[in-house]
C-alpha positions as CSV (number, residue, x, y, z in Angstrom):
1,M,40.7,75.9,223.6
2,S,44.1,74.1,223.3
3,V,44.9,71.6,220.7
4,A,44.9,68.8,223.3
5,Q,41.4,69.8,224.4
6,R,40.2,69.2,220.9
7,A,40.9,65.5,221.3
8,P,37.6,63.5,221.7
9,E,36.3,63.5,225.3
10,Y,36.5,59.7,225.4
11,V,40.2,59.9,224.6
12,R,40.8,62.6,227.2
13,A,39.1,60.4,229.8
14,I,41.5,57.5,229.4
15,S,44.0,56.7,232.1
16,P,47.2,56.0,230.3
17,Y,48.9,52.6,230.7
18,V,51.8,52.9,233.2
19,P,54.6,50.4,232.5
20,G,56.9,48.9,235.1
21,K,59.8,51.2,236.0
22,P,62.9,50.5,233.9
23,I,66.2,49.7,235.7
24,S,67.9,52.6,234.1
25,E,65.3,55.1,235.3
26,L,65.6,53.8,238.9
27,A,69.4,54.0,238.8
28,R,69.2,57.7,237.7
29,E,66.5,58.6,240.3
30,M,68.2,56.9,243.3
31,G,71.9,57.1,242.2
32,L,72.2,53.3,242.2
33,N,74.4,51.0,240.2
34,E,72.3,49.4,237.5
35,A,74.0,46.1,238.1
36,D,72.8,46.1,241.7
37,I,69.1,46.6,240.8
38,V,66.6,43.7,240.7
39,K,63.6,44.2,238.5
40,L,60.6,42.1,239.3
41,A,57.9,44.4,238.0
42,S,56.9,43.3,234.4
43,N,56.4,39.5,234.4
44,E,59.4,38.9,232.3
45,N,61.2,35.5,232.0
46,P,64.2,35.7,234.3
47,L,66.1,33.2,232.1
48,G,66.0,35.6,229.2
49,M,65.3,34.2,225.7
50,S,65.6,30.8,224.2
51,P,69.1,29.9,222.9
52,K,67.5,28.9,219.7
53,A,65.9,32.4,219.4
54,R,69.2,34.1,220.1
55,A,70.9,32.1,217.3
56,A,68.0,33.0,215.0
57,L,68.5,36.7,215.7
58,D,72.2,36.5,214.8
59,A,71.3,34.8,211.5
60,V,68.9,37.6,210.3
61,L,70.8,40.7,211.5
62,S,72.7,40.9,208.2
63,D,69.4,41.3,206.3
64,I,68.0,44.0,208.6
65,A,67.8,46.6,205.8
66,R,65.0,44.6,204.2
67,Y,61.4,44.8,205.2
68,P,60.0,41.8,207.2
69,D,57.6,39.3,205.7
70,G,54.4,41.3,206.1
71,N,52.4,38.0,206.3
72,G,54.7,36.2,208.7
73,F,54.5,33.1,206.5
74,A,57.2,31.0,208.3
75,L,56.0,31.8,211.8
76,K,52.4,31.0,210.9
77,Q,53.5,27.7,209.4
78,K,55.2,26.8,212.7
79,L,52.2,27.8,214.8
80,S,49.9,26.0,212.4
81,A,51.8,22.8,212.8
82,K,52.2,23.1,216.5
83,F,48.6,23.8,217.3
84,G,46.8,22.1,214.5
85,V,45.1,25.2,213.2
86,S,45.1,26.7,209.7
87,P,47.5,29.5,208.8
88,E,44.5,31.6,207.8
89,S,43.1,31.5,211.3
90,L,46.3,33.1,212.7
91,V,46.9,36.9,213.1
92,L,50.3,38.1,214.2
93,G,50.8,41.3,216.2
94,N,53.4,43.6,217.7
95,G,52.8,41.8,221.0
96,S,49.4,40.5,222.0
97,N,48.4,44.1,222.9
98,D,48.5,44.8,219.1
99,V,46.1,41.9,218.4
100,L,43.8,43.1,221.2
101,E,43.7,46.5,219.5
102,M,42.9,45.0,216.1
103,A,40.0,43.1,217.6
104,V,38.5,46.3,219.0
105,R,39.1,48.3,215.8
106,A,37.6,45.6,213.6
107,F,34.5,44.8,215.6
108,L,33.6,47.8,217.9
109,K,32.0,51.0,216.9
110,P,31.5,54.2,218.9
111,R,28.6,53.7,221.4
112,D,28.9,49.9,221.2
113,S,29.7,48.3,224.5
114,A,32.3,45.7,225.7
115,V,32.3,43.7,229.0
116,Y,35.3,43.1,231.2
117,S,36.0,42.5,234.8
118,Q,37.1,44.7,237.6
119,H,40.9,44.2,238.2
120,A,41.4,42.9,234.7
121,F,44.2,43.8,232.3
122,A,44.4,47.6,231.8
123,V,44.6,47.4,228.0
124,Y,41.0,46.3,227.7
125,P,39.4,49.6,228.8
126,I,42.1,51.7,227.1
127,E,41.3,50.1,223.7
128,V,37.6,50.1,224.2
129,L,37.4,53.8,225.3
130,A,39.9,54.9,222.6
131,I,37.4,54.3,219.9
132,G,34.4,55.8,221.8
133,A,32.8,52.5,222.8
134,R,31.5,51.9,226.3
135,G,33.0,49.7,228.9
136,I,30.8,47.6,231.2
137,V,32.9,46.6,234.2
138,T,31.6,43.7,236.3
139,P,32.6,43.3,240.0
140,A,35.3,40.8,240.7
141,V,34.9,37.8,243.0
142,Q,38.0,37.3,245.1
143,Y,39.9,39.6,242.7
144,G,39.0,37.4,239.7
145,H,36.4,37.2,237.0
146,D,32.8,36.4,237.9
147,L,31.6,34.8,234.7
148,D,28.0,34.6,235.7
149,A,28.0,38.4,236.3
150,M,29.7,39.0,233.0
151,A,27.2,36.9,231.1
152,K,24.3,38.8,232.8
153,A,26.0,42.2,232.0
154,I,25.8,41.6,228.2
155,E,23.4,44.2,226.8
156,A,21.8,44.7,223.4
157,D,24.7,46.8,222.2
158,T,27.5,44.6,223.6
159,R,29.8,43.3,220.8
160,M,32.7,42.0,222.8
161,V,33.7,40.4,226.1
162,F,37.2,40.2,227.4
163,I,38.5,37.3,229.7
164,A,42.1,37.0,230.9
165,N,43.1,33.5,232.0
166,P,45.2,33.6,234.1
167,N,44.3,37.2,234.9
168,N,46.8,40.0,235.2
169,P,47.5,41.6,237.7
170,T,45.9,39.2,240.1
171,G,46.9,35.7,238.8
172,N,43.4,34.2,239.2
173,F,42.7,31.1,237.1
174,L,39.4,30.0,235.6
175,P,39.0,26.2,234.9
176,G,38.4,25.5,231.2
177,A,35.0,23.9,231.9
178,Q,33.8,27.2,233.3
179,I,35.0,29.2,230.3
180,K,33.4,26.7,228.0
181,A,30.1,26.9,229.8
182,F,30.3,30.7,229.6
183,L,30.8,30.5,225.8
184,E,27.6,28.4,225.6
185,R,25.7,31.3,227.3
186,V,27.1,34.2,225.2
187,P,25.0,35.2,222.1
188,A,26.6,34.0,218.9
189,E,27.0,37.6,217.7
190,V,29.1,38.7,220.7
191,L,32.8,38.1,220.4
192,V,34.7,36.6,223.3
193,V,38.3,37.5,223.5
194,L,40.2,35.0,225.6
195,D,43.6,36.4,226.6
196,E,45.9,33.6,227.4
197,A,49.2,35.5,227.8
198,Y,50.2,33.3,230.7
199,N,48.8,30.0,229.3
200,E,52.2,28.2,229.3
201,Y,52.6,28.7,233.0
202,L,49.5,26.6,233.9
203,A,50.1,23.4,235.8
204,P,49.3,20.2,233.9
205,E,46.1,19.6,235.8
206,Q,44.9,23.1,234.9
207,R,45.5,22.9,231.2
208,Y,42.6,22.8,228.7
209,D,42.3,23.0,224.9
210,S,40.7,26.3,224.1
211,L,41.7,25.9,220.5
212,A,39.3,23.0,220.1
213,W,36.4,25.3,220.9
214,L,36.9,27.4,217.8
215,Q,35.0,24.9,215.6
216,Q,31.9,25.2,217.7
217,H,32.3,28.9,218.7
218,P,33.3,31.1,215.7
219,N,32.8,34.1,218.0
220,L,35.9,33.2,220.0
221,I,39.3,34.9,219.6
222,I,42.3,33.5,221.6
223,T,45.3,35.7,222.1
224,R,48.7,34.6,223.2
225,T,52.2,36.1,223.4
226,F,55.9,35.4,223.1
227,S,56.6,38.1,225.7
228,K,56.2,35.9,228.8
229,I,57.5,32.3,229.0
230,Y,59.3,32.6,225.6
231,G,61.3,35.6,226.9
232,L,60.9,37.9,223.9
233,A,59.2,40.8,225.6
234,G,61.6,43.4,224.0
235,L,60.9,42.1,220.5
236,R,57.1,42.4,220.8
237,V,55.4,39.5,219.0
238,G,52.1,37.9,219.8
239,Y,49.3,36.3,217.9
240,A,45.6,35.5,217.8
241,V,43.8,32.3,216.7
242,A,40.3,32.7,215.5
243,N,37.7,31.6,213.0
244,E,39.2,32.3,209.5
245,E,36.6,35.0,208.7
246,V,37.1,36.7,212.0
247,A,40.9,36.5,211.5
248,G,40.4,38.1,208.1
249,M,38.7,41.1,209.7
250,L,41.6,41.6,212.1
251,N,44.1,41.4,209.3
252,R,42.1,44.2,207.5
253,V,43.0,46.6,210.3
254,R,46.5,45.3,210.9
255,Q,49.3,47.7,210.2
256,P,51.7,46.7,207.4
257,F,54.9,45.1,208.6
258,N,53.7,45.2,212.2
259,V,56.1,42.5,213.3
260,S,59.8,43.0,212.7
261,S,62.2,40.6,211.0
262,L,64.0,40.0,214.3
263,A,60.7,39.3,216.2
264,L,59.5,36.9,213.5
265,A,62.8,35.0,213.4
266,A,63.2,34.7,217.1
267,A,59.6,33.6,217.6
268,E,59.8,31.0,214.8
269,A,62.9,29.5,216.5
270,A,61.4,29.7,220.1
271,V,58.3,27.8,219.1
272,D,60.4,24.6,218.8
273,D,62.4,25.0,222.0
274,D,60.4,22.8,224.2
275,A,63.4,22.3,226.6
276,F,63.6,26.0,227.2
277,L,59.9,26.2,227.9
278,Q,60.1,23.3,230.4
279,R,63.0,24.8,232.2
280,S,61.2,28.2,232.3
281,Y,58.1,26.5,233.8
282,E,60.1,24.7,236.4
283,V,62.1,27.8,237.4
284,N,58.7,29.6,237.8
285,R,57.2,26.9,239.9
286,A,60.2,26.8,242.2
287,G,60.2,30.6,242.5
288,M,56.5,30.7,243.1
289,A,56.9,28.3,246.1
290,Q,59.9,30.3,247.4
291,L,57.9,33.6,247.3
292,L,54.8,32.1,248.8
293,K,56.8,30.7,251.7
294,G,58.7,34.0,252.2
295,L,55.7,36.3,252.0
296,G,53.8,34.0,254.3
297,E,56.6,34.1,256.9
298,L,56.5,37.9,256.6
299,G,52.8,37.9,257.3
300,Y,51.6,39.0,253.9
301,E,48.3,37.9,252.3
302,T,48.6,36.7,248.7
303,I,46.2,36.0,245.9
304,P,46.5,32.4,244.4
305,S,48.3,32.9,241.1
306,S,48.7,30.7,238.0
307,G,51.0,33.1,236.2
308,N,54.6,34.1,236.7
309,F,53.9,36.7,239.4
310,L,52.3,37.0,242.8
311,T,50.1,39.8,244.1
312,F,50.3,40.5,247.9
313,K,48.6,42.9,250.2
314,A,51.2,45.4,251.4
315,G,48.9,47.7,253.3
316,D,50.5,51.1,252.7
317,A,51.7,49.9,249.3
318,A,53.0,53.2,248.1
319,S,55.3,53.5,251.1
320,I,56.5,49.9,250.9
321,N,57.1,50.3,247.2
322,Q,59.2,53.4,247.8
323,R,61.3,51.7,250.4
324,L,61.9,48.8,248.0
325,L,63.0,51.2,245.3
326,K,65.5,52.8,247.6
327,Q,67.0,49.3,248.1
328,G,67.2,48.8,244.3
329,V,64.2,46.4,244.1
330,I,61.5,47.1,241.5
331,V,58.0,45.6,241.9
332,R,54.7,46.8,240.5
333,P,52.2,49.0,242.3
334,I,48.6,48.3,241.1
335,G,46.6,51.1,242.5
336,G,45.6,51.9,238.9
337,Y,43.7,48.5,238.9
338,G,41.7,49.6,241.9
339,M,44.0,47.8,244.3
340,P,45.9,50.5,246.1
341,E,46.9,48.3,249.1
342,W,48.5,45.6,246.9
343,L,51.8,45.1,245.1
344,R,52.6,42.6,242.3
345,V,56.0,40.9,242.2
346,S,57.2,38.9,239.2
347,I,58.9,35.5,239.8
348,G,62.6,35.8,239.3
349,L,65.6,33.6,239.8
350,E,66.2,32.2,243.3
351,A,68.7,34.9,244.2
352,E,66.5,37.7,242.9
353,N,63.5,36.3,244.8
354,Q,65.6,36.2,248.0
355,R,66.8,39.8,247.4
356,F,63.2,40.9,247.1
357,L,62.2,39.1,250.3
358,D,65.1,40.5,252.3
359,A,64.4,44.0,251.0
360,L,60.7,43.6,251.8
361,A,61.5,42.6,255.4
362,V,63.5,45.8,255.8
363,A,60.8,47.9,254.1
364,K,58.2,46.4,256.4
365,K,60.0,47.7,259.5
366,G,59.8,51.3,258.1
């Protein structure tokens, strides 16, 4: 028996997370100039980072030899003031993926179960299976969460339910009233993890105050990230807001110094840059309209999205994706999500979106 075969069976059964293809890798594979490649695969902010965040990075570079503040005091103070929550209810992570893992490690044991939807974020099953717990996957409705089915799927050994809103990779949105009604149905001893990575992209009429639910529902954990609209994906910083006792459990399994000095400084500055967030929102709305129009003209079906990406039915998605890559355009295949005929494209700048649409028109011809 090899060393690898000695890993627990539940670990060997995991399908590893496949990230979006980097620009440098495609350039090497296809012999392309990196400057000519458009990457619309990883739901990144095409505007980059907030100018305030960039200035904050410059200010802390000279002190990089020092360890970061392991408690993230300044960032927690900013988040506390912005959202009206106590610093003790906040947990910082190396991206929101890190916080999701903390939740699983703190509250799931081997042979416990967790509920999540078909076509939901791939990290949920990875984290659940990695500790030997059991995933209960509920069928999707129109590629999104069926909250009624999820509530009915909760079993005696269920300790956690995951909801992504908007969902990745499909973009589906659940109105706040539906999530609140779901919380009312869930047993108090079952944690509900509400993943709001794309929360800031919601239209004004879609927005709801999930943080207000924490007082009534101490079994709620809300996770958010600075990787999307804030443009700090490369720095890896996210956070959770939860009941103080629940947050305390997450902090017990949190790695020391899990958020770097650079990430803390950039996030602290970005929190206050409302002008950058508004511009990012507007660019995304315009880009969404551009891609919806272009994909419709090309005859492609799309899933209504409330994030910063669109999922469209490409048919032979593998072939279409390969033809796009040859033209220097990177999108995201999502066969690993049980959607082999679909591709996901992130919203870029106007010129990037048009480059994708032009390349897709060529790819469609074969």
